[in-house]
C-alpha positions as CSV (number, residue, x, y, z in Angstrom):
1,M,-35.1,-1.3,-9.8
2,D,-32.9,1.8,-9.1
3,L,-29.9,1.3,-11.4
4,I,-27.6,2.9,-8.9
5,D,-28.7,0.5,-6.1
6,G,-28.0,-2.4,-8.6
7,L,-24.5,-1.1,-9.4
8,K,-23.7,-0.6,-5.7
9,A,-24.9,-4.2,-4.9
10,F,-22.9,-5.6,-7.8
11,V,-19.7,-3.7,-7.0
12,A,-19.9,-4.6,-3.3
13,T,-20.5,-8.2,-4.1
14,A,-17.8,-8.5,-6.7
15,Q,-15.3,-6.9,-4.4
16,T,-16.1,-9.0,-1.3
17,G,-16.9,-12.2,-3.1
18,S,-19.9,-12.6,-0.9
19,F,-23.6,-11.4,-0.9
20,T,-23.5,-11.6,2.9
21,D,-20.5,-9.4,3.2
22,A,-21.8,-7.0,0.6
23,A,-25.1,-6.8,2.4
24,E,-23.3,-5.9,5.6
25,Q,-21.2,-3.3,3.8
26,L,-24.3,-1.7,2.2
27,G,-26.6,-2.0,5.3
28,I,-29.3,-4.0,3.6
29,S,-30.4,-7.5,3.7
30,N,-28.6,-10.4,2.0
31,R,-31.8,-11.2,0.0
32,L,-32.2,-7.6,-1.1
33,T,-28.6,-7.4,-2.3
34,S,-28.9,-10.6,-4.3
35,K,-32.2,-9.3,-5.8
36,Y,-30.6,-6.0,-6.9
37,V,-27.8,-7.9,-8.7
38,A,-30.3,-10.3,-10.4
39,Q,-32.3,-7.3,-11.5
40,L,-29.2,-5.6,-12.9
41,E,-28.2,-8.7,-14.8
42,E,-31.8,-9.0,-16.3
43,K,-31.7,-5.3,-17.4
44,L,-28.3,-5.7,-19.0
45,G,-29.0,-9.1,-20.4
46,V,-25.8,-10.6,-19.2
47,L,-24.5,-12.7,-16.4
48,L,-22.3,-10.6,-14.1
49,L,-21.6,-13.0,-11.2
50,Q,-21.0,-16.7,-11.1
51,R,-22.7,-18.2,-8.0
52,T,-21.4,-21.3,-6.4
53,T,-22.0,-22.9,-3.0
54,R,-18.7,-21.6,-1.6
55,K,-18.2,-18.1,-3.1
56,V,-19.3,-15.7,-5.8
57,G,-17.1,-15.2,-8.8
58,V,-17.0,-12.5,-11.5
59,T,-17.8,-13.3,-15.1
60,P,-15.8,-11.5,-18.0
61,S,-18.8,-9.2,-18.5
62,G,-18.8,-8.5,-14.8
63,Q,-15.0,-7.8,-14.9
64,E,-15.7,-5.2,-17.6
65,L,-18.4,-3.5,-15.5
66,L,-16.3,-3.7,-12.4
67,A,-13.4,-1.9,-14.1
68,K,-15.7,1.1,-14.6
69,A,-18.6,1.1,-12.1
70,P,-16.7,2.1,-9.0
71,A,-15.5,5.3,-10.7
72,I,-19.0,6.0,-11.9
73,L,-20.4,5.6,-8.4
74,D,-17.5,7.8,-6.9
75,E,-18.3,10.5,-9.4
76,L,-21.9,10.4,-8.6
77,D,-21.2,10.6,-4.8
78,E,-18.9,13.5,-5.5
79,L,-21.5,15.4,-7.6
80,L,-24.3,14.7,-5.0
81,G,-21.9,15.7,-2.1
82,S,-21.1,18.9,-3.7
83,I,-24.7,20.1,-3.7
84,S,-25.8,18.5,-0.7
85,D,-26.4,20.3,2.6
86,D,-24.7,17.4,4.4
87,S,-21.4,17.7,2.4
88,Q,-19.3,18.5,5.5
89,G,-17.8,15.0,6.0
90,L,-16.7,12.1,3.7
91,T,-18.8,9.1,3.3
92,G,-18.7,5.7,1.7
93,V,-15.9,3.2,1.7
94,L,-12.3,4.0,0.9
95,R,-10.3,0.9,-0.2
96,I,-6.5,1.2,0.1
97,A,-3.6,-1.2,-0.8
98,A,-0.1,-0.9,0.7
99,P,3.0,-3.0,1.2
100,V,2.9,-5.1,4.3
101,T,5.6,-3.8,6.5
102,F,5.2,-0.2,5.4
103,G,1.5,-0.6,5.9
104,E,1.7,-1.9,9.4
105,L,4.3,0.6,10.7
106,F,3.3,3.7,8.8
107,I,0.1,3.7,6.8
108,S,-2.0,2.2,9.5
109,D,-1.3,5.1,11.8
110,I,-2.1,7.6,9.1
111,L,-5.4,5.9,8.3
112,S,-6.3,5.8,12.0
113,R,-5.9,9.5,12.4
114,F,-7.6,10.2,9.1
115,S,-10.7,8.2,10.0
116,T,-11.0,10.0,13.3
117,L,-11.5,13.2,11.2
118,H,-14.0,11.5,9.0
119,P,-16.1,9.1,11.2
120,K,-18.7,8.6,8.4
121,L,-16.0,7.2,6.1
122,A,-15.3,3.4,6.2
123,I,-11.6,2.5,5.8
124,D,-10.6,-0.9,4.2
125,L,-6.9,-1.4,4.1
126,R,-5.4,-4.5,2.4
127,L,-1.7,-5.3,2.9
128,S,0.3,-7.1,0.2
129,D,3.8,-6.9,-1.2
130,E,2.3,-7.6,-4.7
131,H,1.1,-4.7,-6.8
132,V,-2.7,-5.1,-7.0
133,D,-4.8,-4.2,-10.0
134,L,-6.7,-1.2,-8.7
135,A,-9.5,-1.4,-11.2
136,K,-10.0,-5.2,-11.2
137,E,-9.8,-5.5,-7.5
138,G,-11.8,-2.4,-6.7
139,F,-9.2,-0.2,-4.8
140,D,-9.4,3.6,-4.7
141,L,-5.7,4.1,-4.3
142,A,-2.4,2.3,-3.3
143,F,0.7,3.4,-1.6
144,R,3.8,2.1,-3.5
145,V,7.5,2.5,-3.0
146,G,9.5,3.1,-6.2
147,E,8.7,4.9,-9.4
148,P,5.2,4.0,-10.8
149,D,5.4,1.7,-13.8
150,I,1.8,1.6,-14.9
151,V,1.0,4.5,-17.3
152,T,-2.9,4.1,-16.7
153,L,-2.4,5.3,-13.2
154,K,-2.0,8.7,-11.8
155,A,0.5,9.3,-9.0
156,R,1.4,11.9,-6.4
157,K,4.7,11.8,-4.7
158,L,4.5,11.7,-0.9
159,G,8.2,11.8,-0.1
160,E,11.4,9.7,-0.1
161,I,12.2,6.6,2.0
162,T,15.7,6.5,3.3
163,S,17.6,3.4,4.2
164,L,20.3,2.6,6.8
165,L,23.0,-0.1,7.0
166,V,23.0,-1.6,10.5
167,A,24.5,-4.2,12.8
168,S,24.3,-5.1,16.4
169,A,26.9,-4.5,19.1
170,D,27.3,-8.3,19.4
171,Y,28.1,-8.7,15.7
172,L,30.5,-5.7,15.7
173,S,32.3,-7.1,18.8
174,K,33.3,-10.0,16.6
175,N,33.7,-8.4,13.3
176,K,35.4,-5.0,12.4
177,A,32.9,-2.4,11.3
178,P,33.2,-1.7,7.6
179,E,34.9,1.6,6.7
180,T,34.1,1.5,3.0
181,P,31.5,-0.3,0.8
182,A,34.2,-2.6,-0.4
183,D,34.8,-3.8,3.1
184,L,31.4,-5.4,3.1
185,K,32.7,-8.4,1.2
186,M,34.3,-9.5,4.5
187,H,30.9,-9.6,6.2
188,T,27.6,-11.6,6.2
189,C,25.0,-9.4,4.5
190,I,21.3,-9.8,5.3
191,V,19.3,-9.1,2.1
192,D,15.6,-7.9,2.0
193,T,14.5,-9.4,-1.4
194,N,11.6,-7.0,-1.5
195,R,13.9,-4.1,-2.3
196,R,14.3,-3.2,-5.9
197,D,18.0,-2.9,-5.4
198,A,18.3,-6.3,-3.5
199,R,21.1,-7.5,-5.7
200,R,23.1,-4.3,-5.7
201,W,23.5,-1.9,-2.7
202,S,24.4,1.7,-3.8
203,F,26.4,4.2,-1.7
204,Y,27.3,7.8,-2.6
205,K,30.1,10.0,-1.4
206,D,31.6,13.2,-3.0
207,A,29.4,12.8,-6.1
208,E,30.8,9.3,-6.6
209,E,28.7,6.2,-6.7
210,Y,29.9,2.9,-5.1
211,T,28.1,-0.3,-5.6
212,F,28.3,-3.6,-3.8
213,A,26.7,-7.0,-4.6
214,P,25.8,-8.5,-1.1
215,S,26.3,-12.1,-0.3
216,R,23.3,-14.2,-0.9
217,N,23.3,-16.6,2.0
218,L,20.8,-14.7,4.2
219,L,17.7,-13.7,2.1
220,V,14.3,-12.8,3.3
221,N,11.3,-10.9,1.8
222,S,10.7,-8.8,4.9
223,A,12.4,-5.8,6.3
224,R,11.2,-6.7,9.7
225,I,12.9,-10.1,9.7
226,A,16.0,-8.7,8.2
227,K,16.0,-6.3,11.2
228,E,15.4,-9.1,13.7
229,W,18.3,-11.1,12.2
230,A,20.6,-8.2,12.6
231,L,19.5,-7.7,16.2
232,N,20.3,-11.4,16.7
233,G,23.9,-10.7,15.5
234,R,23.6,-12.8,12.2
235,G,25.1,-10.0,10.0
236,I,24.7,-6.5,8.5
237,A,21.3,-5.5,7.3
238,L,20.1,-2.8,4.9
239,C,16.7,-1.7,6.0
240,P,14.3,1.3,5.6
241,S,14.8,3.9,8.4
242,F,11.1,3.6,9.4
243,V,11.7,0.0,10.5
244,L,14.8,0.8,12.6
245,Q,13.8,3.9,14.5
246,A,13.2,2.4,17.9
247,E,16.2,0.0,17.7
248,I,18.6,2.9,16.7
249,E,17.3,5.2,19.4
250,S,17.8,2.4,22.0
251,K,21.3,1.7,20.5
252,M,20.3,-1.9,19.9
253,L,21.5,-1.5,16.3
254,T,24.3,0.8,15.2
255,P,24.3,2.6,11.7
256,L,27.3,1.8,9.6
257,L,29.1,3.7,6.8
258,S,27.6,7.0,8.0
259,D,30.0,8.9,5.7
260,Y,28.2,7.6,2.7
261,A,24.7,8.5,1.6
262,M,22.3,5.7,0.7
263,K,20.0,5.5,-2.3
264,T,16.6,6.8,-1.5
265,S,13.2,5.3,-2.7
266,P,10.3,7.5,-3.6
267,L,6.9,6.9,-2.2
268,Y,3.8,7.5,-4.2
269,A,0.1,7.4,-3.8
270,V,-1.3,5.9,-7.0
271,Y,-4.9,6.0,-8.2
272,L,-7.0,5.4,-11.3
273,S,-6.9,8.1,-14.0
274,H,-10.5,9.2,-13.9
275,N,-11.5,12.7,-15.1
276,L,-12.9,13.4,-11.6
277,V,-10.9,12.1,-8.6
278,P,-13.2,11.3,-5.7
279,K,-13.2,13.7,-2.8
280,K,-12.3,10.9,-0.4
281,V,-9.2,10.0,-2.4
282,R,-8.0,13.6,-2.8
283,A,-8.5,14.1,1.0
284,L,-6.5,11.1,2.0
285,I,-3.6,11.9,-0.4
286,D,-3.5,15.6,0.9
287,F,-3.5,14.3,4.5
288,A,-0.7,11.8,3.7
289,I,1.4,14.4,2.0
290,D,1.1,16.8,5.0
291,D,1.9,13.9,7.3
292,F,5.0,12.8,5.5
293,R,6.2,16.4,5.2
294,N,6.3,16.5,9.0
295,K,8.0,13.1,9.5
296,S,11.2,11.3,8.6
297,C,10.9,7.8,7.0
């Protein structure tokens, strides 16, 4: 058995939870995928995968191998690609995690254009507002809003995400627009609980910080739904600007407290701290940095 084939079969099966899906990803038969994994287990003398009738699970020994094997395979691909005559394009699978709304509205477009430039590279985007474990779940990188809080990850900053306070014309026709942050206590506030500052909205003017604790009667863990509630005249919402662009341009929503600056949130690409960062990861991060440099979000 080729050890590399065994590692590839194991990693693909562990990440997809299925020999069938792994075989499709690798372009080989289901039977051969299972055979490679069984031979790897025999060679190592441990059980890596727990087979059941419904799905394939990963044993503790398998988890330990899964934490390191993808990096080993990536480094090997990098080495072979650097000396290969066919090193013009990126190959393999690039697994990315991103927050749901930001992934749908921003990252999906970036990846679509990036994949056009690298047609031999398979893109696997998974959207979740939970921070995934990159090593355990087999991700190459993740896009995250806010300062990284895991020291084992490397991070590159892509830019800053701005937020805007908005309301609909219908709401403002019935309620006087706030002139200062303190005026917000007279209003219904729509709170996106996914925000790190959900319990406290911060405003800045003339080097002074003004904070306001919004009412807690309209809560939702979605910037899109917060925007929809604002459009429906339910109250004032604080949303990332990338969610609001079309509605502000069409004047369906009106920015408020424009004399005050809002706190921005940094956007990072985070990845595992290997000695050698795979070429496909470096290429996507560089592409994303250039893209954000030319856009406002």
